[in-house]
C-alpha positions in Angstrom: -32.1 68.2 -32.5 -29.5 70.9 -32.3 -26.2 69.1 -30.5 -24.8 72.6 -29.8 -26.3 75.8 -29.9 -24.6 79.0 -29.4 -26.3 82.6 -28.7 -24.7 85.7 -28.1 -21.4 84.3 -26.5 -18.7 87.1 -25.5 -15.6 86.7 -23.9 -13.0 89.5 -23.8 -8.6 89.7 -23.2 -6.8 92.8 -23.1 -6.0 92.3 -27.1 -8.6 89.9 -28.0 -12.4 89.4 -27.8 -15.4 86.8 -29.2 -17.7 89.2 -30.1 -21.6 88.4 -29.9 -20.7 84.7 -31.8 -24.1 82.6 -32.5 -24.3 79.3 -34.6 -25.7 75.8 -34.2 -24.6 72.7 -34.9 -27.3 69.8 -35.6 -26.8 66.2 -34.6 -26.0 63.9 -37.2 -23.9 66.3 -39.2 -20.2 68.0 -39.2 -19.7 71.5 -38.9 -16.3 72.5 -40.7 -14.7 75.7 -37.8 -13.1 78.1 -40.0 -11.1 81.1 -39.4 -7.2 82.7 -39.5 -4.6 81.9 -36.7 -6.1 84.0 -33.8 -9.5 84.5 -35.6 -10.9 82.7 -32.3 -11.2 79.3 -33.1 -9.9 77.7 -30.4 -11.2 80.3 -27.9 -14.5 79.3 -29.2 -14.2 75.8 -28.3 -12.3 76.1 -24.9 -15.8 78.4 -24.3 -18.0 74.9 -25.0 -16.2 73.1 -23.0 -15.6 75.3 -20.0 -12.3 75.7 -20.3 -12.6 79.5 -20.4 -15.4 81.0 -18.4 -17.3 83.1 -20.7 -18.0 86.6 -20.2 -21.9 86.0 -21.0 -24.0 84.4 -23.4 -25.7 80.6 -23.8 -23.8 77.8 -24.5 -25.8 74.2 -24.9 -24.7 70.7 -25.5 -27.9 68.6 -26.1 -30.1 71.3 -24.6 -28.3 71.1 -21.1 -26.1 74.1 -20.3 -22.9 73.2 -20.9 -21.9 74.7 -17.2 -24.5 73.3 -14.7 -24.9 69.9 -16.0 -20.8 70.4 -17.4 -19.5 66.5 -15.8 -22.6 64.5 -17.8 -22.5 66.1 -20.6 -18.9 65.9 -20.7 -19.5 61.9 -20.4 -20.7 62.6 -23.9 -18.4 64.3 -25.8 -14.7 63.4 -27.1 -11.7 66.3 -27.7 -8.8 65.9 -29.7 -6.8 68.7 -29.5 -3.3 69.6 -32.4 -1.3 67.8 -30.2 -1.5 65.5 -27.1 -2.5 67.1 -23.6 -0.3 64.6 -21.7 3.1 64.4 -20.3 5.2 63.1 -23.2 6.8 61.1 -19.8 3.6 58.8 -20.0 2.7 55.7 -21.8 -0.2 54.5 -23.6 -0.7 52.3 -21.1 -0.6 54.8 -18.5 -2.7 57.3 -20.1 -5.4 54.5 -19.8 -5.6 53.9 -16.9 -5.8 57.3 -15.9 -9.0 57.7 -18.3 -10.6 54.7 -16.9 -10.9 56.3 -13.7 -12.5 59.6 -15.5 -15.4 58.2 -17.7 -18.0 55.9 -16.8 -18.3 54.4 -20.3 -14.7 54.2 -20.6 -13.9 50.9 -22.9 -10.8 49.7 -21.9 -10.9 46.3 -24.7 -12.4 49.2 -27.6 -9.2 51.7 -26.4 -6.1 48.1 -27.0 -8.2 47.8 -30.1 -7.8 51.1 -31.9 -4.1 51.1 -30.9 -3.7 47.7 -32.3 -5.7 49.0 -35.2 -3.3 51.7 -35.6 -0.3 49.5 -34.6 0.9 52.0 -31.9 2.6 49.9 -28.9 0.7 50.8 -25.5 4.0 50.9 -23.9 5.8 53.2 -25.8 6.1 56.7 -24.2 4.0 59.3 -25.1 7.6 61.7 -26.2 8.9 58.3 -28.6 5.8 58.8 -30.8 5.6 60.7 -34.1 3.2 63.8 -34.7 0.9 61.0 -36.7 1.0 58.3 -33.9 0.2 61.1 -31.3 -2.7 62.3 -33.3 -4.0 58.5 -33.3 -3.4 58.0 -29.9 -5.4 60.8 -29.2 -8.2 59.9 -31.2 -8.0 56.6 -29.6 -8.6 58.0 -26.4 -11.4 60.5 -27.6 -13.2 57.6 -29.0 -12.7 55.3 -26.3 -15.5 56.5 -23.9 -18.4 56.2 -26.7 -19.1 59.8 -27.5 -22.0 61.1 -29.3 -19.9 64.6 -30.0 -16.9 65.1 -31.0 -15.0 68.0 -30.7 -11.7 68.8 -33.0 -9.0 71.6 -32.2 -6.6 71.4 -35.7 -6.3 67.7 -35.5 -5.1 67.2 -38.9 -2.6 70.1 -38.3 1.0 69.4 -39.6 0.3 66.3 -40.8 1.2 64.7 -43.8 -1.4 63.9 -46.8 -1.7 59.9 -46.3 -2.2 60.2 -42.6 -4.6 63.1 -42.9 -6.4 61.1 -45.1 -6.6 57.9 -42.9 -7.9 60.4 -40.3 -10.1 62.0 -42.4 -11.5 58.2 -42.8 -11.7 57.7 -38.8 -13.9 60.4 -38.5 -16.4 59.8 -41.4 -16.4 56.3 -40.1 -17.8 57.9 -36.5 -20.3 60.1 -38.4 -21.7 56.5 -39.4 -23.8 56.7 -36.8 -27.0 59.2 -37.3 -26.7 60.2 -33.1 -23.2 61.3 -34.1 -21.9 64.7 -34.3 -18.7 66.6 -35.4 -17.2 70.3 -34.3 -14.0 70.2 -37.0 -12.0 73.2 -36.4 -9.3 73.6 -39.3 -7.5 75.9 -41.3 -7.3 73.7 -44.1 -10.6 73.8 -45.6 -9.7 70.9 -48.0 -9.9 68.3 -45.4 -13.7 70.1 -44.5 -14.6 70.3 -48.4 -14.4 66.6 -48.1 -16.3 65.6 -44.6 -18.2 68.7 -43.4 -21.7 69.4 -44.2 -22.0 73.1 -42.9 -19.2 75.7 -42.5 -18.7 78.3 -39.8 -16.3 80.6 -40.8 -15.1 83.6 -38.1 -13.1 85.9 -38.4 -11.4 88.9 -35.8 -13.7 87.0 -33.4 -16.9 87.7 -35.3 -18.7 85.2 -37.0 -18.6 86.2 -41.0 -21.2 83.5 -41.7 -22.3 79.7 -41.1 -24.2 77.7 -43.8 -24.3 74.6 -45.7 -21.3 73.6 -47.3 -23.1 73.5 -50.6 -25.2 76.1 -50.6 -21.8 77.9 -50.3 -19.6 76.1 -53.0 -22.5 75.9 -55.6 -24.3 79.6 -54.9 -21.5 81.2 -55.2 -18.9 82.0 -58.3 -15.5 83.6 -59.1 -15.3 85.6 -62.3 -12.4 87.0 -63.5 -11.4 89.7 -66.2 -10.9 93.1 -66.8 -12.4 95.9 -64.5 -13.9 97.2 -68.4 -15.0 93.8 -68.9 -16.7 93.5 -65.3 -18.7 96.6 -66.1 -20.8 93.9 -68.0 -22.0 91.8 -65.0 -25.0 92.4 -63.3 -24.5 95.2 -60.6 -27.0 92.4 -58.3 -24.7 89.2 -58.7 -21.6 90.9 -57.2 -20.6 90.3 -53.8 -17.4 91.5 -53.4 -14.6 92.4 -55.8 -10.7 91.9 -55.3 -8.2 93.5 -57.6 -4.9 92.7 -58.7 -2.0 93.1 -61.0 -3.4 90.5 -63.4 -6.9 91.9 -63.5 -10.0 91.6 -61.3 -11.5 88.7 -59.4 -15.6 89.4 -58.4 -17.0 87.2 -56.0 -21.1 86.3 -57.4 -23.8 85.1 -57.0 -24.5 82.2 -59.6 -28.4 82.7 -60.3 -27.7 86.4 -61.4 -25.5 85.0 -63.8 -25.8 84.2 -67.6 -23.6 80.9 -69.0 -22.0 83.7 -71.3 -19.7 85.1 -68.3 -17.0 82.6 -67.6 -17.0 81.4 -63.8 -15.6 78.6 -61.7 -16.5 77.0 -58.3 -15.3 78.3 -55.5 -13.1 77.1 -52.5 -14.0 78.0 -49.0 -10.2 79.4 -48.8 -11.1 81.6 -51.9 -14.9 82.4 -50.1 -13.0 83.3 -46.9 -10.3 85.6 -48.3 -13.2 87.2 -50.7 -15.3 88.3 -47.5 -12.3 89.5 -45.5 -10.3 91.2 -48.0 -12.5 91.5 -51.0 -14.7 95.2 -51.6 -17.9 95.5 -50.9 -19.8 96.6 -54.1 
């Protein structure tokens, strides 16, 4: 079953536009949503959540139109932004009272259990919490109404590696239930290499690729050498080329490359750079 289905999504602003955005997030999977700052990740997420009204296109969540059945759909969605979207003068306890009225499935004991697990004092004001603690509070809020879908917009941005790893473990624990799904927007591609099943790359408001992560990382490779040495590469193997001070790099398809050629496995970040800045051969 498809958790999120987007077809031909368009949203225009004076200086930016989403154009023909289409991809699917399958139930029971984690999709990493990547792109440089300003590429359209947050705009797409806001359109999914109907915070921004799309100009045209189709968005369905669990097979339901995201506008026509918005209230019902949002009962099953937990959202974590890169910052806690609550006034800084509120305490965790005050936020809980508000959220209790908002969600039918709100689970107060679970919320306080999570706060205890994260060592968050519910009487502390938001402004008194560190960035890591704010993120854990945000995750507690997202988890406490038993969502089937988590939508994460840069949740690990600005966190130290230890806290990031702890938070990634929470998302992996969430995914132990086959009915759960995550759309994870991040520019920290190493996080996505740990937990994502698929990667969708958006660049300047358009989708460059949406593919299984293992296919991307194992079907492609990076070759390095001189321009003369590159002449020995099979033409059908070369996808993109980048020329630098210290030689030439090529993104290649491994199936066309003999073992005699020195190649290495790419990272998601390197794939992004090649697909946006590399020359097509």
